[in-house]
C-alpha positions in Angstrom: 118.2 111.9 101.6 121.4 109.6 102.1 119.9 107.7 104.9 116.5 107.6 103.2 118.4 106.2 99.9 120.0 103.3 102.2 116.7 102.3 103.8 115.5 101.6 101.0 118.1 100.0 99.1 117.9 97.4 102.4 114.4 97.1 101.5 114.7 96.8 97.5 117.9 93.7 98.5 114.9 92.1 101.1 112.1 91.9 98.4 114.6 90.5 96.2 116.0 87.8 98.3 112.1 86.9 99.5 111.0 87.5 96.0 113.6 84.9 94.7 113.0 82.1 97.0 108.6 82.2 95.8 109.4 82.6 92.3 112.0 80.0 91.8 109.6 76.9 92.8 107.2 78.3 90.6 108.2 76.6 87.5 108.2 73.1 89.2 105.1 73.2 91.4 102.5 72.5 88.0 104.8 69.1 87.7 105.2 68.6 91.7 101.5 68.5 91.6 100.7 66.4 88.8 102.9 63.9 89.8 101.6 64.1 93.2 98.1 63.8 92.4 97.7 62.4 88.9 101.6 60.9 87.9 101.8 60.1 84.2 99.1 62.4 82.7 98.9 65.5 81.3 95.2 66.6 81.8 94.3 66.8 85.6 91.4 67.9 86.9 92.0 66.8 90.6 95.1 69.4 90.4 93.3 72.1 88.9 90.2 72.1 91.7 92.5 71.6 94.4 94.9 74.5 92.7 91.5 76.5 92.5 90.8 76.1 96.1 93.9 76.7 97.2 93.9 80.1 95.7 90.2 81.2 97.2 91.1 79.8 100.4 94.5 82.1 100.5 92.4 85.3 99.2 89.6 84.9 101.8 92.0 85.1 104.4 94.4 87.6 102.9 91.5 89.5 102.3 90.9 90.1 106.0 93.9 90.1 106.7 95.4 92.8 104.6 93.9 95.5 105.9 94.8 94.4 109.6 98.5 93.9 108.6 99.0 97.4 106.9 97.2 99.0 110.1 99.1 97.8 112.4 102.0 98.5 110.6 101.2 101.9 110.6 100.7 101.6 114.6 104.3 100.0 115.2 106.5 99.7 112.2 106.8 98.1 108.8 109.5 95.5 109.9 108.2 94.4 112.8 104.8 93.2 110.6 107.6 91.8 107.8 109.2 89.4 109.9 106.0 87.3 110.6 105.1 86.8 107.1 108.8 85.9 105.9 109.7 83.7 108.5 106.0 82.2 107.9 106.8 81.5 104.2 109.9 79.0 105.3 107.9 76.4 106.3 105.9 75.1 103.2 109.3 75.5 100.8 111.0 73.2 103.7 108.6 70.2 103.7 108.9 70.0 99.8 112.6 70.9 100.2 112.5 67.3 102.3 110.4 65.2 100.0 107.6 65.9 97.6 105.6 62.4 97.5 102.1 62.4 97.9 101.6 62.3 101.7 104.5 65.7 101.5 102.6 67.4 99.3 99.1 67.4 100.7 101.2 68.6 104.2 102.6 71.4 102.1 99.1 71.9 100.9 97.8 73.0 104.2 100.2 74.7 105.3 100.8 76.5 102.2 97.2 77.4 102.3 97.4 78.7 106.1 101.0 80.3 106.1 99.7 82.2 102.7 96.5 83.7 104.5 99.4 86.0 106.1 102.1 85.2 104.0 100.3 86.3 100.2 100.8 89.9 99.3 101.8 90.9 102.4 105.4 91.6 102.5 104.3 93.7 98.9 102.0 95.9 100.6 104.9 96.6 103.8 107.1 97.1 101.4 105.2 100.0 99.3 104.1 101.2 102.7 107.8 101.4 104.0 108.9 103.2 100.2 105.8 105.7 100.9 107.3 106.8 104.3 110.6 107.8 102.9 109.7 108.9 99.2 108.1 112.2 98.3 104.7 111.9 96.5 106.1 113.3 93.1 109.0 110.4 93.0 106.4 107.5 94.0 105.2 106.1 91.1 108.8 105.9 89.7 109.5 104.2 93.2 106.7 102.0 92.9 108.2 101.0 89.9 111.3 100.3 90.7 110.7 98.0 93.8 108.6 96.2 90.9 111.3 96.4 88.8 112.9 94.3 91.7 110.5 91.7 92.3 111.0 90.9 88.4 114.6 90.7 88.1 114.1 88.3 91.5 111.6 86.7 89.5 114.1 86.9 86.3 117.0 84.9 88.8 114.6 82.6 90.5 113.2 81.5 86.8 116.9 80.9 85.7 117.7 79.3 88.6 114.9 76.6 88.2 115.9 75.8 85.0 119.0 74.6 86.0 118.6 72.8 89.4 116.3 69.8 89.7 113.4 69.7 91.7 114.8 68.9 94.9 117.5 71.5 95.0 115.1 74.1 93.6 112.8 73.5 96.9 116.0 73.4 99.0 117.6 77.0 97.5 114.5 78.2 98.3 114.0 77.5 101.6 117.9 78.5 102.7 117.2 82.4 100.8 113.9 82.5 102.4 115.6 82.2 105.9 118.8 84.9 104.3 116.0 86.9 103.7 114.7 87.5 107.1 118.1 87.1 108.8 119.0 90.2 106.4 116.2 92.0 107.0 116.6 92.1 111.1 120.1 93.2 110.5 120.0 95.7 108.3 116.5 97.4 107.3 115.7 100.0 109.2 112.5 100.7 111.2 110.0 102.7 109.7 106.9 103.9 111.6 104.8 106.8 110.3 104.5 108.6 113.1 108.6 109.6 113.1 108.0 110.8 109.7 106.8 113.9 108.8 103.5 113.3 106.2 103.1 116.3 103.7 99.5 115.5 103.1 96.6 115.2 105.3 95.0 112.2 106.2 91.8 110.8 104.6 90.3 109.7 107.6 90.6 111.6 111.0 93.0 110.3 113.2 91.5 108.9 116.3 92.7 109.7 119.5 95.2 107.2 121.0 94.6 108.2 124.8 91.2 108.4 126.6 89.9 109.6 129.5 87.7 108.1 132.4 86.5 109.1 135.6 89.2 112.2 136.3 91.6 109.2 136.0 95.2 109.9 134.2 95.0 109.2 129.9 95.9 106.0 129.5 96.6 104.2 126.0 93.7 102.8 123.8 93.4 99.3 123.3 95.6 97.7 120.4 91.7 96.0 119.1 90.3 99.6 119.4 93.2 100.3 116.4 92.0 97.6 114.1 90.1 99.1 111.2 86.7 98.0 111.3 85.0 97.5 107.9 83.1 100.7 108.3 87.0 102.3 108.3 87.6 100.8 104.9 84.1 101.7 103.2 85.1 105.6 104.9 88.3 105.3 103.3 86.4 104.0 100.0 84.1 106.9 100.1 86.3 109.3 101.0 87.8 110.1 97.6 86.5 109.3 94.4 89.9 108.4 93.1 90.7 105.9 95.6 87.6 104.2 95.4 87.6 103.9 91.4 91.7 102.8 91.5 89.8 99.9 94.1 87.7 98.8 91.3 90.6 98.7 89.1 92.1 96.6 91.6 89.3 94.1 91.8 88.7 93.3 87.8 92.9 93.3 87.6 93.3 91.0 90.3 90.4 89.1 89.0 91.7 88.7 85.9 95.4 87.6 87.5 93.9 85.4 89.6 92.2 83.8 86.4 95.1 83.4 84.7 97.0 81.7 88.1 94.3 79.0 88.1 93.8 78.8 84.5 97.4 79.4 82.7 99.7 76.7 82.9 97.5 73.9 82.8 96.4 75.3 79.9 99.4 75.3 78.3 100.2 72.0 79.5 97.1 70.6 78.0 97.3 73.0 74.9 100.9 72.4 74.2 102.1 69.7 76.5 104.3 72.6 78.4 106.7 70.7 81.3 108.9 72.3 83.7 111.8 73.8 81.4 109.3 75.9 78.6 107.7 77.3 81.8 110.9 78.7 83.1 111.7 79.4 79.9 108.6 81.1 79.1 108.7 82.9 82.7 112.4 84.1 82.1 111.6 85.9 79.1 108.5 87.6 80.6 110.8 88.8 83.5 113.5 89.7 81.7 111.5 92.0 79.6 109.5 93.3 82.5 112.5 94.0 84.9 113.9 96.3 81.8 110.8 98.1 81.7 110.3 98.7 85.6 113.4 99.6 86.1 114.8 101.8 83.1 111.6 102.7 80.7 108.6 103.3 83.0 110.5 105.9 85.2 111.1 107.9 82.0 107.4 107.7 81.3 106.0 109.1 84.3 106.7 112.5 84.1 105.5 113.1 80.9 102.1 110.6 80.7 101.8 110.5 84.5 100.5 106.9 86.4 96.9 107.5 85.4 97.8 107.0 81.6 100.5 104.4 82.4 97.5 102.5 84.1 95.4 102.4 81.0 98.0 101.7 78.7 99.0 98.5 81.1 95.4 97.2 81.2 95.0 97.8 77.4 97.9 95.6 76.4 96.9 92.9 79.2 93.8 92.5 77.6 95.4 91.8 73.7 98.0 89.4 75.5 94.8 87.4 77.2 93.5 87.7 74.2 96.2 86.5 71.9 97.2 83.5 74.0 93.4 82.3 74.1 93.9 81.6 70.4 97.5 80.6 70.3 97.5 78.1 67.0 101.0 77.0 68.1 103.3 76.8 70.8 105.9 79.5 69.9 102.3 81.9 70.6 103.3 82.3 74.1 106.7 83.0 73.6 105.7 85.7 71.1 103.0 87.2 73.6 106.0 87.6 76.0 107.3 91.0 74.3 103.5 92.8 75.3 105.0 92.7 79.0 107.0 95.9 78.3 103.9 97.5 78.7 101.9 95.2 80.9 103.8 95.8 84.0 102.9 99.9 84.2 99.7 98.5 85.4 100.5 97.8 88.9 103.2 100.2 90.6 101.1 102.8 88.8 97.9 101.8 90.5 99.3 101.2 93.8 101.0 105.0 93.5 97.4 106.6 92.6 96.1 104.7 95.9 99.2 105.9 97.7 98.7 109.6 96.9 95.1 109.7 98.1 96.5 108.5 101.8 98.3 110.9 104.7 101.6 109.9 106.1 99.7 107.9 108.8 97.9 105.9 106.8 99.9 104.4 103.7 99.9 101.1 105.1 95.7 101.2 105.7 95.8 102.3 102.1 97.6 99.7 100.6 96.2 96.9 102.8 93.1 97.8 101.7 93.8 97.8 98.3 95.8 94.6 99.1 92.4 92.9 100.8 90.3 93.5 97.7 92.4 92.3 95.5 92.5 89.3 98.0 88.9 89.6 97.7 88.9 89.2 93.8 91.4 85.9 94.2 88.9 84.2 96.1 86.3 84.7 93.4 88.6 84.1 90.4 89.1 80.6 90.9 85.7 79.7 91.6 84.9 80.9 88.2 87.8 80.4 86.2 88.6 76.6 87.7 85.9 74.9 86.2 85.7 77.0 82.9 89.2 75.7 82.5 88.7 72.3 83.3 85.7 71.9 81.2 87.0 73.7 78.2 90.2 71.1 78.1 87.6 68.1 78.7 86.3 66.1 76.1 82.7 67.2 77.9 83.2 70.9 76.2 79.7 72.4 75.0 82.0 73.8 71.9 85.5 73.5 71.2 87.3 76.6 72.2 90.1 75.3 74.8 90.7 79.3 75.2 87.5 80.3 76.2 88.5 80.6 80.4 91.5 82.8 78.5 89.1 84.8 76.4 86.9 85.3 79.9 89.9 87.0 81.9 90.6 89.8 78.5 86.8 90.9 78.8 87.8 91.7 82.7 90.6 93.6 82.0 88.7 95.4 79.1 86.4 96.0 82.2 89.3 97.3 84.5 91.2 99.5 81.4 87.7 101.2 81.1 87.3 102.0 84.8 90.9 103.2 84.8 90.2 106.1 82.1 87.7 107.5 84.7 90.6 107.8 87.6 91.9 110.9 85.5 88.9 112.8 85.9 87.8 112.4 89.6 88.0 115.5 91.1 91.0 116.5 93.3 91.0 114.8 96.7 92.3 116.5 100.0 95.7 115.2 99.6 95.9 117.4 96.7 94.0 120.4 98.0 95.8 120.2 101.2 98.9 119.9 100.2 100.0 123.2 101.0 98.6 123.0 104.5 101.0 120.3 105.2 102.6 121.8 108.2 98.9 122.5 110.0 98.6 119.2 112.4 
């Protein structure tokens, strides 16, 4: 047990450092984009469309890569697969650390798009699978909540640092910390390969044979490409468990809403209330502090009495209310007040991941988490294609009617669909992991 706690603590430090490097640049990137593309203005359709296009392209790449990365981590270990995205994520940060002129921005834009196809979401996906290797089913929701709390803590610290650093220094610090995260992970984090872990549940999918016989010769290993999950494997995974398939639907609509917020909210606040870098940082800092406290202290207390299914529904319902409040914001202080709802909004992601994790066997955690991440990425392809044009239209003078927050209210409707679907997870029949827990030693 002590060994598992030590392994988890090194994972948390790795996720914190990686998250810090990612989050510290978020308050500055909107101003950097506007300065490079439309200097001296508060509204820039080109920036909105380019950001939406980038988000869609990243979503397409991650939708293809997440199931592959998750499945390969089941075969070769979480640490080995973590090295790739953590190393690639350094490159775009280093470009803007050098300069933020238009040419450098376009170089950042291109490389960020390419590297994020592998990096976006993969660190979180692999970290969840790593925890699932070392944490029992009964404690998994709390562990996932703590992981989310660590990410929120990185968000708070990164946003706070961005508040007091110049834009140039922000990207330099992000580059250094991202390199430090890779070094720390390679030195201290122990490898976790599912084959070395005693599974406590039956797998959803039947394990394929790792060796094949041909013409009476000695057995030989199955080629690596044969272990890559096909579309049929993913469909089989979704069909095999009603709870997993319903969780996948919730993941799609929740990610569709999150993607809409990413592509719309900052430009909406900048055009509506003239928010700048410091105001974005303050807003995210308040939300991050509330989220961290909730995930580290409140959520572990509520998991046992309520269950992850109810926490998921609560988080989605409150997220819907939050989006409605943003859409009708009548003053600049309203977005700050809305951050108080973060105390319950943050229940949704770890609860969803916990539900998905419990449907998979010990050797399928990477595959299951990769499948959910891939579905979320698919939603991230669609989100900017829908919400970026809506945002640009209703912030322009050509809007069919005056409602600047129209795209945000559409996001609220999407979250309501996810909430309704989440209510059905609790009524799903028992899965193989529930039925076969008594036979966990029979392999």
